[in-house]
mmCIF entry with sequence, helices, sheets and N, C-alpha, C, O atoms, coordinates in Angstrom:
data_MODEL
# 
_entry.id   MODEL 
# 
_entity.id                         1 
_entity.type                       polymer 
_entity.pdbx_number_of_molecules   1 
# 
_entity_poly.entity_id                      1 
_entity_poly.type                           'polypeptide(L)' 
_entity_poly.nstd_linkage                   no 
_entity_poly.nstd_monomer                   no 
_entity_poly.pdbx_seq_one_letter_code       MNRKTLNTIIPIVSVAVMVIWGTLAKSYEYSWLAVFAGGILMAVINIAGKNK 
_entity_poly.pdbx_seq_one_letter_code_can   MNRKTLNTIIPIVSVAVMVIWGTLAKSYEYSWLAVFAGGILMAVINIAGKNK 
_entity_poly.pdbx_strand_id                 A 
# 
loop_
_entity_poly_seq.entity_id 
_entity_poly_seq.num 
_entity_poly_seq.mon_id 
_entity_poly_seq.hetero 
1 1  MET n 
1 2  ASN n 
1 3  ARG n 
1 4  LYS n 
1 5  THR n 
1 6  LEU n 
1 7  ASN n 
1 8  THR n 
1 9  ILE n 
1 10 ILE n 
1 11 PRO n 
1 12 ILE n 
1 13 VAL n 
1 14 SER n 
1 15 VAL n 
1 16 ALA n 
1 17 VAL n 
1 18 MET n 
1 19 VAL n 
1 20 ILE n 
1 21 TRP n 
1 22 GLY n 
1 23 THR n 
1 24 LEU n 
1 25 ALA n 
1 26 LYS n 
1 27 SER n 
1 28 TYR n 
1 29 GLU n 
1 30 TYR n 
1 31 SER n 
1 32 TRP n 
1 33 LEU n 
1 34 ALA n 
1 35 VAL n 
1 36 PHE n 
1 37 ALA n 
1 38 GLY n 
1 39 GLY n 
1 40 ILE n 
1 41 LEU n 
1 42 MET n 
1 43 ALA n 
1 44 VAL n 
1 45 ILE n 
1 46 ASN n 
1 47 ILE n 
1 48 ALA n 
1 49 GLY n 
1 50 LYS n 
1 51 ASN n 
1 52 LYS n 
# 
_struct_asym.id          A 
_struct_asym.entity_id   1 
# 
loop_
_struct_conf.conf_type_id 
_struct_conf.id 
_struct_conf.pdbx_PDB_helix_id 
_struct_conf.beg_label_comp_id 
_struct_conf.beg_label_asym_id 
_struct_conf.beg_label_seq_id 
_struct_conf.pdbx_beg_PDB_ins_code 
_struct_conf.end_label_comp_id 
_struct_conf.end_label_asym_id 
_struct_conf.end_label_seq_id 
_struct_conf.pdbx_end_PDB_ins_code 
_struct_conf.beg_auth_comp_id 
_struct_conf.beg_auth_asym_id 
_struct_conf.beg_auth_seq_id 
_struct_conf.end_auth_comp_id 
_struct_conf.end_auth_asym_id 
_struct_conf.end_auth_seq_id 
_struct_conf.pdbx_PDB_helix_class 
_struct_conf.details 
_struct_conf.pdbx_PDB_helix_length 
HELX_P HELX_P1 AA1 ARG A 3  ? ALA A 25 ? ARG A 3  ALA A 25 1 ? 23 
HELX_P HELX_P2 AA2 TRP A 32 ? ASN A 51 ? TRP A 32 ASN A 51 1 ? 20 
# 
_struct_conf_type.id          HELX_P 
_struct_conf_type.criteria    ? 
_struct_conf_type.reference   ? 
# 
loop_
_atom_site.group_PDB 
_atom_site.id 
_atom_site.type_symbol 
_atom_site.label_atom_id 
_atom_site.label_alt_id 
_atom_site.label_comp_id 
_atom_site.label_asym_id 
_atom_site.label_entity_id 
_atom_site.label_seq_id 
_atom_site.pdbx_PDB_ins_code 
_atom_site.Cartn_x 
_atom_site.Cartn_y 
_atom_site.Cartn_z 
_atom_site.occupancy 
_atom_site.B_iso_or_equiv 
_atom_site.pdbx_formal_charge 
_atom_site.auth_seq_id 
_atom_site.auth_comp_id 
_atom_site.auth_asym_id 
_atom_site.auth_atom_id 
_atom_site.pdbx_PDB_model_num 
ATOM 1   N N  . MET A 1 1  ? -19.049 -1.816  19.140 1.00 0.00 ? 1  MET A N  1 
ATOM 2   C CA . MET A 1 1  ? -19.349 -1.255  17.849 1.00 0.00 ? 1  MET A CA 1 
ATOM 3   C C  . MET A 1 1  ? -20.520 -2.016  17.227 1.00 0.00 ? 1  MET A C  1 
ATOM 4   O O  . MET A 1 1  ? -20.576 -3.244  17.296 1.00 0.00 ? 1  MET A O  1 
ATOM 5   N N  . ASN A 1 2  ? -21.429 -1.303  16.638 1.00 0.00 ? 2  ASN A N  1 
ATOM 6   C CA . ASN A 1 2  ? -22.578 -1.974  16.034 1.00 0.00 ? 2  ASN A CA 1 
ATOM 7   C C  . ASN A 1 2  ? -22.303 -2.334  14.577 1.00 0.00 ? 2  ASN A C  1 
ATOM 8   O O  . ASN A 1 2  ? -21.288 -1.935  14.005 1.00 0.00 ? 2  ASN A O  1 
ATOM 9   N N  . ARG A 1 3  ? -23.214 -3.088  13.995 1.00 0.00 ? 3  ARG A N  1 
ATOM 10  C CA . ARG A 1 3  ? -23.036 -3.570  12.624 1.00 0.00 ? 3  ARG A CA 1 
ATOM 11  C C  . ARG A 1 3  ? -23.015 -2.435  11.608 1.00 0.00 ? 3  ARG A C  1 
ATOM 12  O O  . ARG A 1 3  ? -22.268 -2.492  10.632 1.00 0.00 ? 3  ARG A O  1 
ATOM 13  N N  . LYS A 1 4  ? -23.826 -1.410  11.827 1.00 0.00 ? 4  LYS A N  1 
ATOM 14  C CA . LYS A 1 4  ? -23.859 -0.288  10.874 1.00 0.00 ? 4  LYS A CA 1 
ATOM 15  C C  . LYS A 1 4  ? -22.498 0.390   10.785 1.00 0.00 ? 4  LYS A C  1 
ATOM 16  O O  . LYS A 1 4  ? -22.029 0.724   9.697  1.00 0.00 ? 4  LYS A O  1 
ATOM 17  N N  . THR A 1 5  ? -21.880 0.586   11.922 1.00 0.00 ? 5  THR A N  1 
ATOM 18  C CA . THR A 1 5  ? -20.568 1.226   11.937 1.00 0.00 ? 5  THR A CA 1 
ATOM 19  C C  . THR A 1 5  ? -19.532 0.344   11.247 1.00 0.00 ? 5  THR A C  1 
ATOM 20  O O  . THR A 1 5  ? -18.720 0.834   10.462 1.00 0.00 ? 5  THR A O  1 
ATOM 21  N N  . LEU A 1 6  ? -19.558 -0.945  11.536 1.00 0.00 ? 6  LEU A N  1 
ATOM 22  C CA . LEU A 1 6  ? -18.608 -1.864  10.915 1.00 0.00 ? 6  LEU A CA 1 
ATOM 23  C C  . LEU A 1 6  ? -18.830 -1.961  9.414  1.00 0.00 ? 6  LEU A C  1 
ATOM 24  O O  . LEU A 1 6  ? -17.870 -2.059  8.650  1.00 0.00 ? 6  LEU A O  1 
ATOM 25  N N  . ASN A 1 7  ? -20.092 -1.936  8.983  1.00 0.00 ? 7  ASN A N  1 
ATOM 26  C CA . ASN A 1 7  ? -20.384 -1.995  7.550  1.00 0.00 ? 7  ASN A CA 1 
ATOM 27  C C  . ASN A 1 7  ? -19.956 -0.734  6.817  1.00 0.00 ? 7  ASN A C  1 
ATOM 28  O O  . ASN A 1 7  ? -19.894 -0.727  5.588  1.00 0.00 ? 7  ASN A O  1 
ATOM 29  N N  . THR A 1 8  ? -19.666 0.311   7.539  1.00 0.00 ? 8  THR A N  1 
ATOM 30  C CA . THR A 1 8  ? -19.136 1.523   6.936  1.00 0.00 ? 8  THR A CA 1 
ATOM 31  C C  . THR A 1 8  ? -17.609 1.519   6.958  1.00 0.00 ? 8  THR A C  1 
ATOM 32  O O  . THR A 1 8  ? -16.967 1.932   5.992  1.00 0.00 ? 8  THR A O  1 
ATOM 33  N N  . ILE A 1 9  ? -17.046 1.061   8.042  1.00 0.00 ? 9  ILE A N  1 
ATOM 34  C CA . ILE A 1 9  ? -15.594 1.101   8.220  1.00 0.00 ? 9  ILE A CA 1 
ATOM 35  C C  . ILE A 1 9  ? -14.878 0.042   7.380  1.00 0.00 ? 9  ILE A C  1 
ATOM 36  O O  . ILE A 1 9  ? -13.834 0.328   6.794  1.00 0.00 ? 9  ILE A O  1 
ATOM 37  N N  . ILE A 1 10 ? -15.419 -1.166  7.313  1.00 0.00 ? 10 ILE A N  1 
ATOM 38  C CA . ILE A 1 10 ? -14.730 -2.270  6.628  1.00 0.00 ? 10 ILE A CA 1 
ATOM 39  C C  . ILE A 1 10 ? -14.448 -1.971  5.156  1.00 0.00 ? 10 ILE A C  1 
ATOM 40  O O  . ILE A 1 10 ? -13.319 -2.189  4.715  1.00 0.00 ? 10 ILE A O  1 
ATOM 41  N N  . PRO A 1 11 ? -15.416 -1.482  4.373  1.00 0.00 ? 11 PRO A N  1 
ATOM 42  C CA . PRO A 1 11 ? -15.080 -1.194  2.967  1.00 0.00 ? 11 PRO A CA 1 
ATOM 43  C C  . PRO A 1 11 ? -14.034 -0.094  2.804  1.00 0.00 ? 11 PRO A C  1 
ATOM 44  O O  . PRO A 1 11 ? -13.185 -0.168  1.916  1.00 0.00 ? 11 PRO A O  1 
ATOM 45  N N  . ILE A 1 12 ? -14.095 0.914   3.655  1.00 0.00 ? 12 ILE A N  1 
ATOM 46  C CA . ILE A 1 12 ? -13.121 1.999   3.571  1.00 0.00 ? 12 ILE A CA 1 
ATOM 47  C C  . ILE A 1 12 ? -11.721 1.476   3.867  1.00 0.00 ? 12 ILE A C  1 
ATOM 48  O O  . ILE A 1 12 ? -10.768 1.794   3.155  1.00 0.00 ? 12 ILE A O  1 
ATOM 49  N N  . VAL A 1 13 ? -11.602 0.679   4.912  1.00 0.00 ? 13 VAL A N  1 
ATOM 50  C CA . VAL A 1 13 ? -10.305 0.111   5.278  1.00 0.00 ? 13 VAL A CA 1 
ATOM 51  C C  . VAL A 1 13 ? -9.828  -0.859  4.196  1.00 0.00 ? 13 VAL A C  1 
ATOM 52  O O  . VAL A 1 13 ? -8.642  -0.887  3.869  1.00 0.00 ? 13 VAL A O  1 
ATOM 53  N N  . SER A 1 14 ? -10.739 -1.649  3.646  1.00 0.00 ? 14 SER A N  1 
ATOM 54  C CA . SER A 1 14 ? -10.366 -2.609  2.605  1.00 0.00 ? 14 SER A CA 1 
ATOM 55  C C  . SER A 1 14 ? -9.782  -1.912  1.378  1.00 0.00 ? 14 SER A C  1 
ATOM 56  O O  . SER A 1 14 ? -8.764  -2.345  0.839  1.00 0.00 ? 14 SER A O  1 
ATOM 57  N N  . VAL A 1 15 ? -10.415 -0.854  0.949  1.00 0.00 ? 15 VAL A N  1 
ATOM 58  C CA . VAL A 1 15 ? -9.924  -0.124  -0.226 1.00 0.00 ? 15 VAL A CA 1 
ATOM 59  C C  . VAL A 1 15 ? -8.603  0.572   0.097  1.00 0.00 ? 15 VAL A C  1 
ATOM 60  O O  . VAL A 1 15 ? -7.704  0.619   -0.743 1.00 0.00 ? 15 VAL A O  1 
ATOM 61  N N  . ALA A 1 16 ? -8.484  1.108   1.302  1.00 0.00 ? 16 ALA A N  1 
ATOM 62  C CA . ALA A 1 16 ? -7.224  1.748   1.703  1.00 0.00 ? 16 ALA A CA 1 
ATOM 63  C C  . ALA A 1 16 ? -6.087  0.728   1.703  1.00 0.00 ? 16 ALA A C  1 
ATOM 64  O O  . ALA A 1 16 ? -4.989  1.022   1.230  1.00 0.00 ? 16 ALA A O  1 
ATOM 65  N N  . VAL A 1 17 ? -6.347  -0.462  2.229  1.00 0.00 ? 17 VAL A N  1 
ATOM 66  C CA . VAL A 1 17 ? -5.329  -1.519  2.227  1.00 0.00 ? 17 VAL A CA 1 
ATOM 67  C C  . VAL A 1 17 ? -4.971  -1.903  0.801  1.00 0.00 ? 17 VAL A C  1 
ATOM 68  O O  . VAL A 1 17 ? -3.798  -2.118  0.493  1.00 0.00 ? 17 VAL A O  1 
ATOM 69  N N  . MET A 1 18 ? -5.976  -1.992  -0.080 1.00 0.00 ? 18 MET A N  1 
ATOM 70  C CA . MET A 1 18 ? -5.714  -2.340  -1.475 1.00 0.00 ? 18 MET A CA 1 
ATOM 71  C C  . MET A 1 18 ? -4.807  -1.305  -2.140 1.00 0.00 ? 18 MET A C  1 
ATOM 72  O O  . MET A 1 18 ? -3.859  -1.665  -2.838 1.00 0.00 ? 18 MET A O  1 
ATOM 73  N N  . VAL A 1 19 ? -5.097  -0.030  -1.926 1.00 0.00 ? 19 VAL A N  1 
ATOM 74  C CA . VAL A 1 19 ? -4.301  1.031   -2.539 1.00 0.00 ? 19 VAL A CA 1 
ATOM 75  C C  . VAL A 1 19 ? -2.871  1.030   -1.987 1.00 0.00 ? 19 VAL A C  1 
ATOM 76  O O  . VAL A 1 19 ? -1.910  1.148   -2.746 1.00 0.00 ? 19 VAL A O  1 
ATOM 77  N N  . ILE A 1 20 ? -2.737  0.899   -0.681 1.00 0.00 ? 20 ILE A N  1 
ATOM 78  C CA . ILE A 1 20 ? -1.407  0.884   -0.063 1.00 0.00 ? 20 ILE A CA 1 
ATOM 79  C C  . ILE A 1 20 ? -0.617  -0.331  -0.531 1.00 0.00 ? 20 ILE A C  1 
ATOM 80  O O  . ILE A 1 20 ? 0.549   -0.212  -0.907 1.00 0.00 ? 20 ILE A O  1 
ATOM 81  N N  . TRP A 1 21 ? -1.253  -1.498  -0.507 1.00 0.00 ? 21 TRP A N  1 
ATOM 82  C CA . TRP A 1 21 ? -0.599  -2.738  -0.930 1.00 0.00 ? 21 TRP A CA 1 
ATOM 83  C C  . TRP A 1 21 ? -0.158  -2.635  -2.399 1.00 0.00 ? 21 TRP A C  1 
ATOM 84  O O  . TRP A 1 21 ? 0.975   -2.975  -2.737 1.00 0.00 ? 21 TRP A O  1 
ATOM 85  N N  . GLY A 1 22 ? -1.047  -2.173  -3.247 1.00 0.00 ? 22 GLY A N  1 
ATOM 86  C CA . GLY A 1 22 ? -0.726  -2.050  -4.664 1.00 0.00 ? 22 GLY A CA 1 
ATOM 87  C C  . GLY A 1 22 ? 0.371   -1.041  -4.930 1.00 0.00 ? 22 GLY A C  1 
ATOM 88  O O  . GLY A 1 22 ? 1.216   -1.245  -5.802 1.00 0.00 ? 22 GLY A O  1 
ATOM 89  N N  . THR A 1 23 ? 0.357   0.038   -4.185 1.00 0.00 ? 23 THR A N  1 
ATOM 90  C CA . THR A 1 23 ? 1.375   1.062   -4.365 1.00 0.00 ? 23 THR A CA 1 
ATOM 91  C C  . THR A 1 23 ? 2.743   0.565   -3.902 1.00 0.00 ? 23 THR A C  1 
ATOM 92  O O  . THR A 1 23 ? 3.741   0.745   -4.599 1.00 0.00 ? 23 THR A O  1 
ATOM 93  N N  . LEU A 1 24 ? 2.787   -0.048  -2.749 1.00 0.00 ? 24 LEU A N  1 
ATOM 94  C CA . LEU A 1 24 ? 4.062   -0.550  -2.232 1.00 0.00 ? 24 LEU A CA 1 
ATOM 95  C C  . LEU A 1 24 ? 4.615   -1.681  -3.090 1.00 0.00 ? 24 LEU A C  1 
ATOM 96  O O  . LEU A 1 24 ? 5.826   -1.775  -3.288 1.00 0.00 ? 24 LEU A O  1 
ATOM 97  N N  . ALA A 1 25 ? 3.743   -2.532  -3.597 1.00 0.00 ? 25 ALA A N  1 
ATOM 98  C CA . ALA A 1 25 ? 4.182   -3.655  -4.426 1.00 0.00 ? 25 ALA A CA 1 
ATOM 99  C C  . ALA A 1 25 ? 4.411   -3.228  -5.879 1.00 0.00 ? 25 ALA A C  1 
ATOM 100 O O  . ALA A 1 25 ? 4.955   -3.993  -6.676 1.00 0.00 ? 25 ALA A O  1 
ATOM 101 N N  . LYS A 1 26 ? 3.993   -2.007  -6.218 1.00 0.00 ? 26 LYS A N  1 
ATOM 102 C CA . LYS A 1 26 ? 4.086   -1.487  -7.591 1.00 0.00 ? 26 LYS A CA 1 
ATOM 103 C C  . LYS A 1 26 ? 3.329   -2.364  -8.579 1.00 0.00 ? 26 LYS A C  1 
ATOM 104 O O  . LYS A 1 26 ? 3.667   -2.438  -9.760 1.00 0.00 ? 26 LYS A O  1 
ATOM 105 N N  . SER A 1 27 ? 2.298   -3.026  -8.066 1.00 0.00 ? 27 SER A N  1 
ATOM 106 C CA . SER A 1 27 ? 1.440   -3.863  -8.904 1.00 0.00 ? 27 SER A CA 1 
ATOM 107 C C  . SER A 1 27 ? 0.146   -4.129  -8.131 1.00 0.00 ? 27 SER A C  1 
ATOM 108 O O  . SER A 1 27 ? 0.175   -4.451  -6.944 1.00 0.00 ? 27 SER A O  1 
ATOM 109 N N  . TYR A 1 28 ? -0.953  -3.993  -8.802 1.00 0.00 ? 28 TYR A N  1 
ATOM 110 C CA . TYR A 1 28 ? -2.249  -4.251  -8.167 1.00 0.00 ? 28 TYR A CA 1 
ATOM 111 C C  . TYR A 1 28 ? -2.744  -5.660  -8.486 1.00 0.00 ? 28 TYR A C  1 
ATOM 112 O O  . TYR A 1 28 ? -3.937  -5.947  -8.377 1.00 0.00 ? 28 TYR A O  1 
ATOM 113 N N  . GLU A 1 29 ? -1.831  -6.526  -8.878 1.00 0.00 ? 29 GLU A N  1 
ATOM 114 C CA . GLU A 1 29 ? -2.207  -7.870  -9.318 1.00 0.00 ? 29 GLU A CA 1 
ATOM 115 C C  . GLU A 1 29 ? -2.954  -8.650  -8.243 1.00 0.00 ? 29 GLU A C  1 
ATOM 116 O O  . GLU A 1 29 ? -3.952  -9.305  -8.543 1.00 0.00 ? 29 GLU A O  1 
ATOM 117 N N  . TYR A 1 30 ? -2.495  -8.592  -7.004 1.00 0.00 ? 30 TYR A N  1 
ATOM 118 C CA . TYR A 1 30 ? -3.128  -9.357  -5.927 1.00 0.00 ? 30 TYR A CA 1 
ATOM 119 C C  . TYR A 1 30 ? -3.766  -8.479  -4.851 1.00 0.00 ? 30 TYR A C  1 
ATOM 120 O O  . TYR A 1 30 ? -4.373  -8.999  -3.915 1.00 0.00 ? 30 TYR A O  1 
ATOM 121 N N  . SER A 1 31 ? -3.640  -7.180  -4.968 1.00 0.00 ? 31 SER A N  1 
ATOM 122 C CA . SER A 1 31 ? -4.157  -6.303  -3.922 1.00 0.00 ? 31 SER A CA 1 
ATOM 123 C C  . SER A 1 31 ? -5.681  -6.304  -3.849 1.00 0.00 ? 31 SER A C  1 
ATOM 124 O O  . SER A 1 31 ? -6.246  -5.904  -2.831 1.00 0.00 ? 31 SER A O  1 
ATOM 125 N N  . TRP A 1 32 ? -6.357  -6.748  -4.913 1.00 0.00 ? 32 TRP A N  1 
ATOM 126 C CA . TRP A 1 32 ? -7.814  -6.838  -4.892 1.00 0.00 ? 32 TRP A CA 1 
ATOM 127 C C  . TRP A 1 32 ? -8.283  -7.833  -3.827 1.00 0.00 ? 32 TRP A C  1 
ATOM 128 O O  . TRP A 1 32 ? -9.444  -7.792  -3.419 1.00 0.00 ? 32 TRP A O  1 
ATOM 129 N N  . LEU A 1 33 ? -7.409  -8.711  -3.378 1.00 0.00 ? 33 LEU A N  1 
ATOM 130 C CA . LEU A 1 33 ? -7.774  -9.681  -2.346 1.00 0.00 ? 33 LEU A CA 1 
ATOM 131 C C  . LEU A 1 33 ? -8.169  -9.000  -1.032 1.00 0.00 ? 33 LEU A C  1 
ATOM 132 O O  . LEU A 1 33 ? -8.951  -9.552  -0.259 1.00 0.00 ? 33 LEU A O  1 
ATOM 133 N N  . ALA A 1 34 ? -7.635  -7.811  -0.781 1.00 0.00 ? 34 ALA A N  1 
ATOM 134 C CA . ALA A 1 34 ? -8.000  -7.068  0.423  1.00 0.00 ? 34 ALA A CA 1 
ATOM 135 C C  . ALA A 1 34 ? -9.475  -6.679  0.386  1.00 0.00 ? 34 ALA A C  1 
ATOM 136 O O  . ALA A 1 34 ? -10.166 -6.777  1.399  1.00 0.00 ? 34 ALA A O  1 
ATOM 137 N N  . VAL A 1 35 ? -9.956  -6.242  -0.764 1.00 0.00 ? 35 VAL A N  1 
ATOM 138 C CA . VAL A 1 35 ? -11.371 -5.869  -0.905 1.00 0.00 ? 35 VAL A CA 1 
ATOM 139 C C  . VAL A 1 35 ? -12.245 -7.113  -0.841 1.00 0.00 ? 35 VAL A C  1 
ATOM 140 O O  . VAL A 1 35 ? -13.323 -7.090  -0.247 1.00 0.00 ? 35 VAL A O  1 
ATOM 141 N N  . PHE A 1 36 ? -11.788 -8.186  -1.445 1.00 0.00 ? 36 PHE A N  1 
ATOM 142 C CA . PHE A 1 36 ? -12.517 -9.458  -1.398 1.00 0.00 ? 36 PHE A CA 1 
ATOM 143 C C  . PHE A 1 36 ? -12.655 -9.943  0.046  1.00 0.00 ? 36 PHE A C  1 
ATOM 144 O O  . PHE A 1 36 ? -13.735 -10.367 0.457  1.00 0.00 ? 36 PHE A O  1 
ATOM 145 N N  . ALA A 1 37 ? -11.576 -9.883  0.811  1.00 0.00 ? 37 ALA A N  1 
ATOM 146 C CA . ALA A 1 37 ? -11.609 -10.300 2.222  1.00 0.00 ? 37 ALA A CA 1 
ATOM 147 C C  . ALA A 1 37 ? -12.530 -9.390  3.035  1.00 0.00 ? 37 ALA A C  1 
ATOM 148 O O  . ALA A 1 37 ? -13.225 -9.861  3.935  1.00 0.00 ? 37 ALA A O  1 
ATOM 149 N N  . GLY A 1 38 ? -12.540 -8.110  2.729  1.00 0.00 ? 38 GLY A N  1 
ATOM 150 C CA . GLY A 1 38 ? -13.429 -7.181  3.415  1.00 0.00 ? 38 GLY A CA 1 
ATOM 151 C C  . GLY A 1 38 ? -14.895 -7.505  3.157  1.00 0.00 ? 38 GLY A C  1 
ATOM 152 O O  . GLY A 1 38 ? -15.724 -7.418  4.064  1.00 0.00 ? 38 GLY A O  1 
ATOM 153 N N  . GLY A 1 39 ? -15.212 -7.876  1.927  1.00 0.00 ? 39 GLY A N  1 
ATOM 154 C CA . GLY A 1 39 ? -16.585 -8.277  1.597  1.00 0.00 ? 39 GLY A CA 1 
ATOM 155 C C  . GLY A 1 39 ? -17.007 -9.528  2.332  1.00 0.00 ? 39 GLY A C  1 
ATOM 156 O O  . GLY A 1 39 ? -18.135 -9.620  2.815  1.00 0.00 ? 39 GLY A O  1 
ATOM 157 N N  . ILE A 1 40 ? -16.108 -10.491 2.419  1.00 0.00 ? 40 ILE A N  1 
ATOM 158 C CA . ILE A 1 40 ? -16.411 -11.721 3.162  1.00 0.00 ? 40 ILE A CA 1 
ATOM 159 C C  . ILE A 1 40 ? -16.600 -11.404 4.640  1.00 0.00 ? 40 ILE A C  1 
ATOM 160 O O  . ILE A 1 40 ? -17.516 -11.928 5.274  1.00 0.00 ? 40 ILE A O  1 
ATOM 161 N N  . LEU A 1 41 ? -15.750 -10.559 5.186  1.00 0.00 ? 41 LEU A N  1 
ATOM 162 C CA . LEU A 1 41 ? -15.878 -10.179 6.594  1.00 0.00 ? 41 LEU A CA 1 
ATOM 163 C C  . LEU A 1 41 ? -17.209 -9.486  6.866  1.00 0.00 ? 41 LEU A C  1 
ATOM 164 O O  . LEU A 1 41 ? -17.846 -9.747  7.887  1.00 0.00 ? 41 LEU A O  1 
ATOM 165 N N  . MET A 1 42 ? -17.632 -8.607  5.962  1.00 0.00 ? 42 MET A N  1 
ATOM 166 C CA . MET A 1 42 ? -18.930 -7.946  6.129  1.00 0.00 ? 42 MET A CA 1 
ATOM 167 C C  . MET A 1 42 ? -20.064 -8.953  6.093  1.00 0.00 ? 42 MET A C  1 
ATOM 168 O O  . MET A 1 42 ? -20.996 -8.857  6.893  1.00 0.00 ? 42 MET A O  1 
ATOM 169 N N  . ALA A 1 43 ? -20.008 -9.910  5.191  1.00 0.00 ? 43 ALA A N  1 
ATOM 170 C CA . ALA A 1 43 ? -21.047 -10.930 5.094  1.00 0.00 ? 43 ALA A CA 1 
ATOM 171 C C  . ALA A 1 43 ? -21.121 -11.766 6.364  1.00 0.00 ? 43 ALA A C  1 
ATOM 172 O O  . ALA A 1 43 ? -22.210 -12.063 6.856  1.00 0.00 ? 43 ALA A O  1 
ATOM 173 N N  . VAL A 1 44 ? -19.961 -12.143 6.893  1.00 0.00 ? 44 VAL A N  1 
ATOM 174 C CA . VAL A 1 44 ? -19.929 -12.952 8.118  1.00 0.00 ? 44 VAL A CA 1 
ATOM 175 C C  . VAL A 1 44 ? -20.508 -12.160 9.289  1.00 0.00 ? 44 VAL A C  1 
ATOM 176 O O  . VAL A 1 44 ? -21.268 -12.707 10.088 1.00 0.00 ? 44 VAL A O  1 
ATOM 177 N N  . ILE A 1 45 ? -20.160 -10.889 9.398  1.00 0.00 ? 45 ILE A N  1 
ATOM 178 C CA . ILE A 1 45 ? -20.686 -10.068 10.484 1.00 0.00 ? 45 ILE A CA 1 
ATOM 179 C C  . ILE A 1 45 ? -22.198 -9.923  10.366 1.00 0.00 ? 45 ILE A C  1 
ATOM 180 O O  . ILE A 1 45 ? -22.902 -9.991  11.373 1.00 0.00 ? 45 ILE A O  1 
ATOM 181 N N  . ASN A 1 46 ? -22.713 -9.722  9.143  1.00 0.00 ? 46 ASN A N  1 
ATOM 182 C CA . ASN A 1 46 ? -24.159 -9.584  8.959  1.00 0.00 ? 46 ASN A CA 1 
ATOM 183 C C  . ASN A 1 46 ? -24.885 -10.878 9.284  1.00 0.00 ? 46 ASN A C  1 
ATOM 184 O O  . ASN A 1 46 ? -25.945 -10.854 9.910  1.00 0.00 ? 46 ASN A O  1 
ATOM 185 N N  . ILE A 1 47 ? -24.334 -11.997 8.870  1.00 0.00 ? 47 ILE A N  1 
ATOM 186 C CA . ILE A 1 47 ? -24.970 -13.293 9.159  1.00 0.00 ? 47 ILE A CA 1 
ATOM 187 C C  . ILE A 1 47 ? -24.955 -13.567 10.651 1.00 0.00 ? 47 ILE A C  1 
ATOM 188 O O  . ILE A 1 47 ? -25.951 -14.026 11.210 1.00 0.00 ? 47 ILE A O  1 
ATOM 189 N N  . ALA A 1 48 ? -23.836 -13.290 11.300 1.00 0.00 ? 48 ALA A N  1 
ATOM 190 C CA . ALA A 1 48 ? -23.741 -13.513 12.750 1.00 0.00 ? 48 ALA A CA 1 
ATOM 191 C C  . ALA A 1 48 ? -24.701 -12.590 13.506 1.00 0.00 ? 48 ALA A C  1 
ATOM 192 O O  . ALA A 1 48 ? -25.275 -12.984 14.521 1.00 0.00 ? 48 ALA A O  1 
ATOM 193 N N  . GLY A 1 49 ? -24.873 -11.368 13.011 1.00 0.00 ? 49 GLY A N  1 
ATOM 194 C CA . GLY A 1 49 ? -25.770 -10.423 13.669 1.00 0.00 ? 49 GLY A CA 1 
ATOM 195 C C  . GLY A 1 49 ? -27.232 -10.795 13.515 1.00 0.00 ? 49 GLY A C  1 
ATOM 196 O O  . GLY A 1 49 ? -28.043 -10.514 14.397 1.00 0.00 ? 49 GLY A O  1 
ATOM 197 N N  . LYS A 1 50 ? -27.572 -11.421 12.408 1.00 0.00 ? 50 LYS A N  1 
ATOM 198 C CA . LYS A 1 50 ? -28.962 -11.827 12.199 1.00 0.00 ? 50 LYS A CA 1 
ATOM 199 C C  . LYS A 1 50 ? -29.327 -13.038 13.035 1.00 0.00 ? 50 LYS A C  1 
ATOM 200 O O  . LYS A 1 50 ? -30.498 -13.241 13.357 1.00 0.00 ? 50 LYS A O  1 
ATOM 201 N N  . ASN A 1 51 ? -28.337 -13.844 13.390 1.00 0.00 ? 51 ASN A N  1 
ATOM 202 C CA . ASN A 1 51 ? -28.599 -15.039 14.190 1.00 0.00 ? 51 ASN A CA 1 
ATOM 203 C C  . ASN A 1 51 ? -28.805 -14.722 15.660 1.00 0.00 ? 51 ASN A C  1 
ATOM 204 O O  . ASN A 1 51 ? -29.286 -15.571 16.410 1.00 0.00 ? 51 ASN A O  1 
ATOM 205 N N  . LYS A 1 52 ? -28.449 -13.514 16.089 1.00 0.00 ? 52 LYS A N  1 
ATOM 206 C CA . LYS A 1 52 ? -28.590 -13.166 17.512 1.00 0.00 ? 52 LYS A CA 1 
ATOM 207 C C  . LYS A 1 52 ? -30.004 -12.912 17.890 1.00 0.00 ? 52 LYS A C  1 
ATOM 208 O O  . LYS A 1 52 ? -30.288 -12.608 19.049 1.00 0.00 ? 52 LYS A O  1 
# 
C-alpha cells in the first residue's frame, strides 16, 4: 500500500473508531484519542516515507 492510500484510510478509520468507541462507552470523553493516534500515525508514515 502506498502513502496516498494510507493517508486516506487512516483518518476514515480513526473517526470510525472514535464514533464506535464513544457510542459504546456512551461518552466521547476519551474517544478523541483515536483521532489523535491516527494523526500521529499519519505523521510517522509521512516522515518515514520521506526518508526513503
